[in-house]
Each structure stands twice: as C-alpha cells, then as structure tokens.
N, C-alpha and C positions, 0 to 999 in steps of 0.2 A: 260148748254152746248148747247144752241140753239135748244133744243128739240131732238138732236141726240147724242147718246153715242159715245164717242171717242173709237177708236179701241185700244186694249192694245198694248204696245210697246214690240218688241223683239230686244234687243241689240245684234248685231252680232260682236263677236271678230273673228279674223282670225287665229292668231298663236295659235295652239292647237286645238280649236274646229273645224275649217274648214280646216286648214292646219296642218296635223299631223307633229310634229317635235320631235327631240330627237333621241335616239338610237332605234334600232328595238324593237318592243314589244316582250316580252318573248314568247307570244303565236303565234308569226309569225316569223318563222325562216328566211324568206327571207326579212324581213324588212317591211316597209310601202308599201301598194299597190301603183303602179304608173299607170297613165292613159296615153293613146297615146298623143304625143306632138301635133297632129293635132287639138286637141280641145282647145289649148291655143290661146288667142288673140294675135295679132301682138305686138311684143316688149316684150311679157311676157317670152319668152324663156331665157332671161337673168337671170331669177330666176329659177334655176332647181327644187326648192321645189314646184313650182306651179303644177308640174306633179302629186303631191300627192293629189290635190284637186279633189274630186269626183264630176264630173259634174251632177250626178243624185241628188245631194243635192239641187240644184237650184229649180227644180219644187216642191220638198217637202217643201222648205222654202216658195216659192210663194203661195202655197196652204194653208198656215196657216192663220187663221183669225186674223191677227195682222199687225201692221205697222212695217216693218223692218227698222232698223237704224244701220248703221255701227258704231261700238264702238271699233275702232282699231287704233293702231298707224300707220297703213297703210294709214290712212286719205283718201285723194282723190284717191290714188292708188287702193283702194278697188273697186271704181267704174270703174277705168280705166282697171284693170286686172281681178279682181274676178267677178264683175257683168256680163261681157260678157261671161266669162268662165262658169258661173252658169246659164246663160240665164235669169238673173234678170235685171230689169230696173235700172236706176241710183237711188240710195237710198240716203236719208239724211245722213250726216256724222257728228258725234258728235265731238265737238271741245274739245281739251285737254288743260290743263294749259300751258301757254306760258313760264313760268319761273320756275326755280328750287324752288324759294321761294314759288310760288303758289302750286307746287307739295308737298312741305314739310309742308305747313301750317297745315294740319290736322293729320300729323303723330303722334304728342304727344297724340292725342285722339284715336289712333289706327285705323285711317281710311286709306285705300289705296288711292293713288293719283287719281285714276279714280272715286272714290266714289262721290265726290261733283258734277262733270259734269253729271254723270248718274242720280243722284237725281234731279238736276236742270232740266234736260230734261224730266224726268219721272213725276215729280210732281211740276210744276211751282207754285210759291206762290199763295195762295188764300188770300182774305181779308175778314174779318168779315164784316157784314153789319154795317152801321153807328150806333154808340152806341146811345141808348136812355136810360133813367132811367129804364124803364121796362126791356129792354134787359140786361143792365149792372147788375141789381140785380140777374136775372136768371143765367147769365153767371158765376157769382162768385160761384154759387153752383154746377157747372158742373165740374167733374174731367177732366183734360186736359192730353192728351198723351204727352210723352217726346218730347220736341222740339216745342210744340204748343205755340202760343203767350200767354203772361200773361195778355194782355190788348186787348179789342176789337179794331179793326182797324190795329193791327200789322200784318205784313205779316206772313204767315205760310210757313215753309220750308226754304231752303237755297237759297240765291241769291248772287252771286258774281258780282261785277261791270264788265260790258262788256260781260257777258256770254249770249249766245244765242241772 
C-alpha cells in the first residue's frame, strides 16, 4: 500500500440511517423530529422528508477516521442535497447494477443486490505473487478462506465487468 495504510470505508445509506422514514416511532408520539426548512439546500424543498435529516450528523460523520462513501440509490442526489445539508464535501458515490439481471444475479446465493458493489469497492481484487515452485508447494499446504483463489495468480474477491 505504498507505505501508508488506507483509511477504512464507511458506506452511507440515506433512507433509514440518515433520513428516518416510515410511520412515527412508538416512543415518539409526534412522529419523527423535523428541522427548520432554512437549513435545506436550494431545490431540496421538493422533498419534504429532507426536513427529517439532522444537520448535526454531518460534523459527527466528518470527524470519523474513515473515508465516507455514498452507498444509496440517491446516487449523485446525495451530493447535491444531503452533503450541503450536512456540511459534508462532495463524496464518492457507489455505482449500483444497471440492469435487473445484474441485480438478480446473486439472489439464488442469498445475496442482496447491493452486496457485490459494496464488496467490490471495499476489497478490490488482490493477486498472489507470480508462482514459483517454492511458493506453489507452500501455498498448497495453507488453508484458504471461502472465496479465495485455488491457484496462485487468480484474483481474490469479486469483480464484475465494468465495475468501478
């Protein structure tokens, strides 16, 4: 890693974690808290739910020792509306599958459609060093975790064509 450790990633979803939705919580008779409309960025007033986003979350997120990445179906709308509301800089946005077939590809294995893009972004494939007779004989004796390559030189992790 070029002598410096990469910061851990924090994937930010919007609907639910940052933007409470659904009916009023049982412990809150008045429903979800709302914040003054004055804190909303221009154009955000079209979405009345944005008043539920607590602007105090932004500085708390920014103070975390990690790289923030939008992992939401809001896509670039997260940078357009939520980043200014929270006082965050523009953040990288995770790309989602473009077709229903891509979304459904992993369902038989019990994976959510967001899993593959999250794993691809979090753990890009690594490649074993070039095999040598010495390395190959030692590698055969080492147990491998599920999903690890069976042969030296094979990529580790998932990679779909055109991702990232």
